[in-house]
N, C-alpha and C positions, 0 to 999 in steps of 0.2 A: 504493500500500500504506500502511496505517496502522501507524505504529511506536509502540511504547509508551514508548520512551526516545530522547532526543536526546543525543548525545555531541558537545560543542563543542570544537573544536581551533583555536586561533589560531596561525598560522605566519608565519615570516619567515626564509627561507633555513635551513630546518630539516632539510635532507636528511641530515645527518650521523647524527642519532639517530632520525629519524622512521620509518625502516624497522623498527626494533625496536618502536617504539610501535604501528605498524599491524599488525605480526606478532602481537603479544600480543592486540590487538583481534580479529583473525581467529580466534584460538583460544578466544575466550570461549564458554562453554556457552550463555549467554543470547544470543539472536540477534535479538530484535525491537528493533533500534536503527538509527538513521541518524546519520551524522556530518555536522555542520554545520562547514564550513571557512571561516574568514575569514583572508585572507592579507594581509600587509603589503607585497606587491610582490616576492615571491621571484624570483630569477633563477638559482637553482642546481639547478632540476629538482624542487623540493619538490612542486609540484602533480602532477607526473608520477607520483610514488609512489602517490598516491591512485588515479590511472587504472590503474596496474598491479596494484592490490590487488583482492581479491574482496569488498570492503566496499561497503555502500550509503552514498553520500555526496552532499552537495549543496554547491556553492560559493556561499557567501553574499556574499562580497566578495573582490575581488582587489587592493584598495588601502586599507589602514587606517593611520591615523596612530599608533596605539598598540594594545597588547594589550587595553586597557580598551575602546577604541572597537570593536574586533573582537568582543569578547565581547558587548557591548551590542547590536550588530547582530544577533547570533545569538539573544540573549534575545528580541528583538522578533518573531522568526520561529517560535518554538517552538509546535508543535501537539500534541506528545506529552504523555502524563500526567506523565512525569518527565524530568529533565535532569541533566546532569553536565558538568564541564569537565575536559579532559585536556590537560596541558601537552605540547607537541610534542616535548620532550626526555624526558618521563617515560613510565612504563608501569605496568601492573597486576601485582601479585605473583603471581597465578595465574589459571587459566581460569574460576574460580568467582567472581571479583571482582564483576562486575555482578549476577550471580544472587543473591549474598549481600545486596547492598545493596537490590535489589528486594524480596527476602523481608522484610527489616527494615521497610521502609516499609509493605508490605502486611499483614504479620502483627502488627506491634507498634503500629500506628495512630500513626505519627509523621510529621512533615513534612520532616525534614532529617536525613540520616544521614551521619556523618563516619566515614571509614575509619581504619585504623591507618596508620602511616607508617614508611618506611625511607628513609634517605639513601643515595644512590648516589655513591661516590667512585671514579670509574674502574670497576674491576671489583669493588670492595669494597662490601658492603651492610651498613649499620648501622641496626638497628631503634631507634626512639625510643618510649619508653613514653608513653602518653597518659592524662591524667586525665579521668575521667567528669564532673567538676564543670565544666560549661561556663560557670559564672558568672565564671570567671577572665577571660573575654573582655572584661570591663568595664575591665580594667587592662593586658592584654597579648594578643598574638595567640594564637589556637589553631590547631593544625596538623592536616592540611595545608590550605593555602589553596585548592588545587584537589583534585579527586578525590572530593569529597562528592557526594551525590545528593539532589535536592530535588523536591518536587511542583511542577507547572507554575505554580500560583498565586504562587509565590515569585519567578518570573521577572519580575514587575512591578518588583522592586527591582533597579535597574541598578548597575553599577560606577561609582563616582565617578571621572571621567577627570582630575580635578585631581591625584590621587595616582598616582605612577608606580612605586612600589615596594611600598607597603603597601595598595594598593587592595583586595586580597583580605581583609585584616583589616577595613578599613572596611566592606566588604560584609557579612562574617560578623557583625560587631557590630550592624549595622542590622537584619539578619535576626533575630538573637537578641533584640533589644529589641522586636521585633514580637510576641514571646511564642510563636513557632512552637516546636513540640516537637522537640528535638534528641535524637540517640542516637549512641553510638559503637559501631561494628562492627569490632573488631580482627581478625576473621577475614579481612577484606579489607584487604590491604596496598597502599597507594599508594606507588610507588617514585619519589622525587623526585631528579633528577639535580643534584648540587651543581656550581656553577661557572658558572651562567647569569647573567642580568641582575640578579636579586635578590641573588645572592652578591657580585657585584662592586660593588654599591651598598648594602652592608650598613649602613653608618652612616646613610645617607640613609633607609633603611628603618626603622631604629630611631627616628630623629627624626620621621618621618611617623607611625609607630605611636603615639608619645608624644602628638603633637598631636591625633591622632584620638581617643585615649582621653580626653584632657583636654577636648576640645570636646564629647565625649559625656557629660561630667560624671561620669566615673568617679572612684574614690578617688585623689586627687592624690598623697598621700604614697606609696602603693603604686606608682602609675604612674611617678613619678620614681625611686623605689628600683629598680624593674625596669630602667628606662632606663639609669641609671648603672652598675648591676651588670652588665648585658650588655656595656656598653662596656669596663669593667675586665676582665671575663672574656675578651673577645675579644683585648684588648691583651696580657693575660698569656699567653694561648695562643700568640699570634704570637711573643712574646718567648721562650717556652720552646722553640718550634720552631726559632727561629734559634740559640738557645743550644746545643741538642742537635746541630744541624747543624754549628755552628762547632767543637764539641768532638769 
């Protein structure tokens, strides 16, 4: 069967949240998609969840060194018109998510569509407002790093495996600099679960993002301003949390 969309999922012992991820995929109104799975060597029954689902999927790899390597393996196998990446801990906001993004690409003549974003803290969902001015990617990440949808031609741009936290930012920046047409579709909400690898490596992610932006010859003053502002903001937040808890 020829599928119009490829959904890429990189996994590594993802059983805890993957059931929710796959359940939301099963409920999507848009059905012409196949899942490419690249696994890092799970031993918790992660891959069994795919077997137990009603979804069309293909195992691309069962042993990857990193999420970046896993994603790149999938990129090289794409045959569909469009593709997207879904984090194994994350999920879509509603059943129309994929259909909305497909409609944007086909009806608005664009190459790359970004969804809206909600952060998931346990059972709490917090929506994050997103700016339509994608030019800010020259000095800071744009969000979400996953969940966007792109035309197949963009899959020639691979993730840089040198970066372990901000690789999605590096990827999005390079796509943007190629002059592809971007669009934001806030009617589709990508739900990002906080507390994973990127959260626990927050400072490393900030440093990588800074280095990526500088290397790409973005506005240096703004880049460093954003970098130090985010550090101070994070430290202040942690201090206030401890202060409130102590009192």
